N, C-alpha and C positions, 0 to 999 in steps of 0.2 A: 578524531574529535577528542580534545583534551578533557580528561575527567574533571579537572578543576572547573571548567566552564559549566558543566552540568551541576556540580556541587554548588557553585556560586549562584546559579539560577535558583536552585532549591533553597539555599540559605537566605538569599535576598528576598525572594518572592513566594517561597513555598511551592507546593505542587501546582497551585493555580498558575504560577509563573511558567512552569514546564508546559502546562496545557496551552497557555496563550502563545508560547514560543513555537510550539508545534503547529498550532492552528494558523497563526498569522505568517508563519514561514512560507506559506504558499504564495504570498505576495512579494517575496524577495528571493533569496537563494532557495533552490528546490529542496525543501526539507518537508517532512522527515526523511532521512536516508539511513542506510544501514549502519554507518558509523555512530550516528547519534543514538539509535535504538540500542546498539550493542553496548555503548557507553552507559546508557541508563541501566541495562542489565548488569553490567560490571559494578556500577555503583550500588545496585541492589544486593549483589552477592557480597559486597564489602560492608553490608549493614548500614550504609550511608542513607539508604532509602528503604522503605517498606516495599518488598517485591510485588505484593498484591495491589497496593495502592498505586505504585509506579506503573504497573502494567495497565491498570484500569485508566489512569490519567493519560498515559501515552496513547492508548486506543481511542479515548475520547477526543484527544487532540487531532489524531489522524482522521477520524471520521468527520470531525467538524471541518477540517481543511478540505476534504474531498466533497463534502456537501456544499460548502461555500462555492467551490469551483463549479459544481453542477448548477447551482442557482445562478451564478454569474453567466453560465452558458445559456440558460433559459432567458435571462433578462437582456444580456448584452452580446450574445453569441456571435452574431454576424459581424458587428463592428469590431469586437475584440479580436476575433479570428483574423480579420483583414489586417489589423495592426500587427499582430504577432507574425503573420506570414510574410510581412515585409522584412522581418529581421532574419538574417541568415542563420543565427544560432538557434532559432525556433523552427524554421521552415522544415528542416530535415526531420525533427522530432515529431512535428505535426503530421508529416507524410507517413512516418512509421506508425503513428497512432491510428491513422485512417486505414492503413493496410491491416492492422491488427483487428480493428473493428469489423472490417469487411470479411475477414477470415473466421473470426470466432464470435462475432456478434456480442451480446451482452456478457458472455463469459470472459471476454477480453478485459472487462473491468477487474476480474479476479486475477487474471494472469499479469496485468499491467504492474502490479506491485513489485514484481520481480524484475522489472525493466526500468532502471533509473531514467528519469526524464519523461518517458511515456506516461507513467502513472500520474504525472502532474497535469497532463493535457487531456487524457481520456474523459474524466468527469466533465470537463468543460465542453468537450465535443458531444458527449451524450446529452448534456443539458441543451445544447444547441439543436440536436437532432430530435428533441422533444420525447426522449425515452421516458416512460412513466417513472415517477419517483419510487414507486413500490419495487419495480424491476431493478432500478438503479441501486436501491438500498440493499436488496437481497444479494446481488453480486459484488457490489463495492464493499459493503460492510463485512461480508463473510470472507472475501479475499483479504481485506485488511487484517482480520483476526488471525487467519492462517499465516500470513506473512509476518505479522508482529510476533506471533508465538515462536516461529522459527528463529527470527533474528534476535529477539529478546533472550531466548534460551541460549543461543550461541554466545551472547555477551555475558550471560549469567554464569555459564559453565566454563567458557574459554576466554573470558575477557582479558586475562593476563597476556594472552597471545593475540591480541587484537590486530597487531601488525601483520601477522601471518594470515589472519582471516581476511584482512583488507587485500593482501597480495593475491590470495586465491579465491576472493569473494565471488568472481564471475562464475567460476567452476562450481562453487558450492550452491549458488542460487540457480544455476542451470539444472543441477541435479534436483533441486527442490521443485523447479517447474515441471521437469519430466515426471517426478514422483506424483505431483498433483494431477497432471494430465492423465497418467496411468490409472490413478485412483478414480478419477472422474469417468474414464472409459469403462473401468471395471464395474462401477456402480450402474452405469447405463446398461451394460450387458446383462448383469444380474437382474435388473428390473424387467428387461425384455423377456428373459427366460421365465421369470415369475408370471408375467402376463400371459405368455404362451401356455404355461401350465394351467393357469386359471381358465383359459379358453377351452382347453381339452377336458378339464374336470367338469366344466359347465355343460 
């Protein structure tokens, strides 16, 4: 993603332009993606943007996009899904999304941010499946925060090497996924041990 594009969006429309670009990108090219977020991080490191405001606005744009997808799933899920499944470019991604849902249930919303393409369809599918908004928000918004923090920081610290990051991006994000899963499992194990201790103490 060209840094000039990000700077032009900010210069012409302010932070609200960045927010709207990320939000309505869900209806066109699948954005936000890693390169866009890393470019925002790079622009922040160059003092072209306030890093705290840029992070907050980017997070707001991402959550607005996935929430819109979820709402569309609830309102138009069946019809919209039939239309998308007829297109070969979407059929495979939808199938992958369904498998991820079946395997990890609501936690797949958090994992999906690390899988390009899938993250654009899962909110729609969960809206269609009538998952409660509260459960959706917990997993979708927390996953977005973790993903954004990782990608934004990569751009902020290593944005000058964005080409190398793009080249080895899959490996980096796979490591991030594994780290997240390991942390999740560790938390569950610790909680179970604490519950057992409480039972014995009781």
